[in-house]
LUMBA-576342 format. One record per residue (C-alpha): residue number from 1; chain; x, y, z. Coordinates in nm, 4 decimals, decimal comma. Example, Ala and Ser with C-alpha at 12.3 -4.5 7.8 and 13.67 -1.06 7.14 Angstrom:
REM residues 2
  zati  bafi         x         y         z
     1     A    1,2300   -0,4500    0,7800
     2     A    1,3670   -0,1060    0,7140
This chain:
REM residues 178
  zati  bafi         x         y         z
     1     A   -1,7914    0,0048   -0,7941
     2     A   -1,9436   -0,2793   -0,9496
     3     A   -1,6956   -0,2530   -1,2647
     4     A   -1,4059   -0,2435   -1,0349
     5     A   -1,5504   -0,5406   -0,7847
     6     A   -1,6254   -0,7594   -1,1115
     7     A   -1,2357   -0,6776   -1,1897
     8     A   -1,1476   -0,7818   -0,8499
     9     A   -1,3257   -1,1163   -0,8892
    10     A   -1,2243   -1,2088   -1,2285
    11     A   -0,8655   -1,1155   -1,1024
    12     A   -0,8828   -1,3320   -0,7975
    13     A   -1,0869   -1,6159   -0,9371
    14     A   -1,3904   -1,5019   -0,6492
    15     A   -1,7039   -1,6899   -0,7421
    16     A   -1,5603   -1,7397   -1,0942
    17     A   -1,2646   -1,8688   -1,3065
    18     A   -0,9804   -1,6085   -1,2636
    19     A   -0,9282   -1,3616   -1,5671
    20     A   -0,6926   -1,1288   -1,5751
    21     A   -0,7355   -1,0112   -1,9412
    22     A   -1,1152   -0,9560   -1,8387
    23     A   -1,0505   -0,8066   -1,4783
    24     A   -0,8285   -0,5167   -1,6500
    25     A   -1,0713   -0,4673   -1,9168
    26     A   -1,3275   -0,4013   -1,5875
    27     A   -1,0823   -0,1931   -1,4261
    28     A   -1,0397   -0,0033   -1,7385
    29     A   -1,4016    0,0932   -1,7295
    30     A   -1,4246    0,1641   -1,3662
    31     A   -1,1147    0,3863   -1,4176
    32     A   -1,2485    0,5604   -1,7164
    33     A   -1,5790    0,6522   -1,4984
    34     A   -1,3266    0,8220   -1,2751
    35     A   -1,3754    0,5508   -0,9710
    36     A   -1,0232    0,5752   -0,7312
    37     A   -1,0510    0,2135   -0,6520
    38     A   -1,0872    0,1148   -1,0147
    39     A   -0,7594    0,3986   -1,1196
    40     A   -0,5574    0,1992   -0,8297
    41     A   -0,6400   -0,1495   -0,9508
    42     A   -0,5632   -0,0352   -1,3361
    43     A   -0,2406    0,1054   -1,2306
    44     A   -0,1271   -0,1849   -1,0329
    45     A   -0,1492   -0,3860   -1,3075
    46     A    0,0556   -0,1263   -1,5135
    47     A    0,3338   -0,1173   -1,2251
    48     A    0,3474   -0,5211   -1,1791
    49     A    0,3229   -0,5201   -1,5319
    50     A    0,0740   -0,8595   -1,4957
    51     A   -0,1599   -0,9137   -1,7993
    52     A   -0,0412   -0,6465   -1,9728
    53     A    0,3174   -0,4609   -2,0688
    54     A    0,4853   -0,2649   -1,7536
    55     A    0,4487    0,0672   -1,7935
    56     A    0,5545    0,2737   -1,4625
    57     A    0,4796    0,6243   -1,6118
    58     A    0,1065    0,5155   -1,6730
    59     A    0,0836    0,3661   -1,3442
    60     A    0,1985    0,6725   -1,1246
    61     A    0,0000    0,8924   -1,3358
    62     A   -0,3008    0,6542   -1,2177
    63     A   -0,2342    0,6328   -0,8590
    64     A   -0,1581    1,0037   -0,8888
    65     A   -0,5234    1,0389   -1,0336
    66     A   -0,6592    0,8484   -0,7410
    67     A   -0,4751    0,9969   -0,4653
    68     A   -0,6268    1,3504   -0,5936
    69     A   -0,9615    1,1919   -0,5257
    70     A   -0,8683    1,1055   -0,1804
    71     A   -0,7374    0,7340   -0,2362
    72     A   -0,4741    0,6967    0,0087
    73     A   -0,3388    0,3681   -0,1099
    74     A   -0,2590    0,5326   -0,4247
    75     A   -0,0798    0,8327   -0,2602
    76     A    0,1307    0,5643   -0,0553
    77     A    0,2251    0,3350   -0,3706
    78     A    0,3138    0,6896   -0,5780
    79     A    0,5503    0,7528   -0,2467
    80     A    0,7301    0,4621   -0,3794
    81     A    0,7576    0,5827   -0,7383
    82     A    0,9516    0,8740   -0,5784
    83     A    1,1593    0,7111   -0,3715
    84     A    1,2814    0,4641   -0,5989
    85     A    1,2767    0,6786   -0,8788
    86     A    1,0432    0,4934   -1,0691
    87     A    0,9069    0,6941   -1,4027
    88     A    1,0406    1,0095   -1,2176
    89     A    1,3834    1,1047   -1,0807
    90     A    1,4107    1,0033   -0,6937
    91     A    1,2976    1,2498   -0,4483
    92     A    1,3235    1,1483   -0,0965
    93     A    1,1156    1,4746    0,0232
    94     A    0,8499    1,4185   -0,2314
    95     A    0,8222    1,0471   -0,1200
    96     A    0,7850    1,1320    0,2426
    97     A    0,5248    1,3809    0,1657
    98     A    0,3228    1,0828   -0,0303
    99     A    0,3862    0,8624    0,2148
   100     A    0,2480    1,1477    0,5059
   101     A   -0,0710    1,1653    0,2996
   102     A   -0,1227    0,7992    0,2456
   103     A   -0,0456    0,7529    0,6159
   104     A   -0,3209    1,0390    0,6944
   105     A   -0,5644    0,8882    0,5112
   106     A   -0,5328    0,5705    0,7022
   107     A   -0,3337    0,3270    0,4630
   108     A   -0,1503    0,0813    0,6962
   109     A    0,1613    0,0810    0,4640
   110     A    0,1554    0,4631    0,4268
   111     A    0,1958    0,4809    0,7796
   112     A    0,4814    0,2032    0,8168
   113     A    0,6448    0,3997    0,5367
   114     A    0,6353    0,7312    0,6998
   115     A    0,6901    0,6126    1,0464
   116     A    1,0431    0,4684    0,8812
   117     A    1,1049    0,7445    0,6937
   118     A    1,0936    0,9895    1,0267
   119     A    1,3013    0,7417    1,1722
   120     A    1,5544    0,7299    0,9501
   121     A    1,5418    1,1381    0,9846
   122     A    1,6145    1,0651    1,4147
   123     A    1,2259    1,1618    1,4700
   124     A    1,1507    0,8501    1,6609
   125     A    0,9231    0,9703    1,8675
   126     A    0,6605    1,0718    1,5907
   127     A    0,7643    0,7534    1,3800
   128     A    0,6464    0,5626    1,7021
   129     A    0,3286    0,7136    1,6986
   130     A    0,3077    0,6350    1,2972
   131     A    0,3818    0,2822    1,4208
   132     A    0,1463    0,2397    1,6597
   133     A   -0,1368    0,2642    1,4329
   134     A   -0,0366   -0,0074    1,2163
   135     A   -0,1892   -0,3029    1,3732
   136     A   -0,4810   -0,1243    1,3790
   137     A   -0,5658   -0,2019    1,0182
   138     A   -0,2899   -0,3930    0,8571
   139     A   -0,3063   -0,7729    0,7540
   140     A   -0,1521   -1,0527    0,9067
   141     A    0,1229   -1,0778    0,6241
   142     A    0,2042   -0,7153    0,6594
   143     A    0,2503   -0,7386    1,0291
   144     A    0,4734   -1,0261    1,0169
   145     A    0,6875   -0,9020    0,7585
   146     A    0,6749   -0,5323    0,9559
   147     A    0,7393   -0,6718    1,3046
   148     A    1,0120   -0,8766    1,1745
   149     A    1,1983   -0,6018    1,0788
   150     A    1,1512   -0,3801    1,3316
   151     A    1,2226   -0,6542    1,5969
   152     A    1,5976   -0,5621    1,4534
   153     A    1,5897   -0,2437    1,5505
   154     A    1,8793   -0,1117    1,7870
   155     A    1,5943    0,1668    1,9669
   156     A    1,4376   -0,0637    2,2627
   157     A    1,1073    0,1359    2,1641
   158     A    1,1139    0,0506    1,8344
   159     A    1,1642   -0,3308    1,8957
   160     A    0,8852   -0,3359    2,1294
   161     A    0,6224   -0,1983    1,8744
   162     A    0,8128   -0,4755    1,6592
   163     A    0,6882   -0,7467    1,8854
   164     A    0,3350   -0,6041    1,9415
   165     A    0,2863   -0,6457    1,5555
   166     A    0,4125   -1,0072    1,5837
   167     A    0,1888   -1,1120    1,8505
   168     A   -0,1057   -0,9187    1,6929
   169     A    0,0148   -1,1087    1,3453
   170     A    0,0037   -1,4251    1,5663
   171     A   -0,3393   -1,3343    1,6723
   172     A   -0,5162   -1,2704    1,3406
   173     A   -0,4123   -1,6376    1,2587
   174     A   -0,5462   -1,8089    1,5302
   175     A   -0,8400   -1,6637    1,4696
   176     A   -0,8441   -1,7163    1,0911
   177     A   -0,7932   -2,0990    1,1796
   178     A   -1,0538   -2,1164    1,4573
C-alpha cells in the first residue's frame, strides 16, 4: 500500500514535486506485489497513455486482475472497455455485467453506468434504485456531470434524481468553500 501511495503522491504532487515517471515505477512495484490499487493505478496509466505508451490490452488485463481481487473501480473500468470495444470486441452484455459488479462493489461510477444501461433497456425502477445510491459516495464533479445529464431525461423520476445530484454537488461545493 505504501508503494502505491508513494505513486499517488508523485503523480499528484502531494508533498513532493510531481513526477509521473517515478509514480509509474511505484505503481508497477505495487502491482507486482499484487496490490489491487497498484494494478488499478498502473492500468490507468496504460489506458491514458500518460507517461508511457497507451496500451488498451495491457490496461484491461490489469483492471481485470484488480477486479478479481475485489476492486470495484477496476470492474467498472473494464465495463467501459467491453462497452466501447477497447482491446476487445464490443459486448454490451459483458459491459453491463462488469458495471453491475462495480455497482455492487460500491463504485459510484459503476452504479451510474449500470443504472444507465438498465434504463436503456427499459428497467426504470431498478435503474432508479441504483441512481439513488450514486450521491452517497460520488465526487462533486461527478454529481454535477451526471446530474446535468439526468435532468435532461424525459422521465420525471430520473429528472428528479438528477436535480438531487446537482443539489448535492452544490452542497459539497459550499462545504468545501467554508
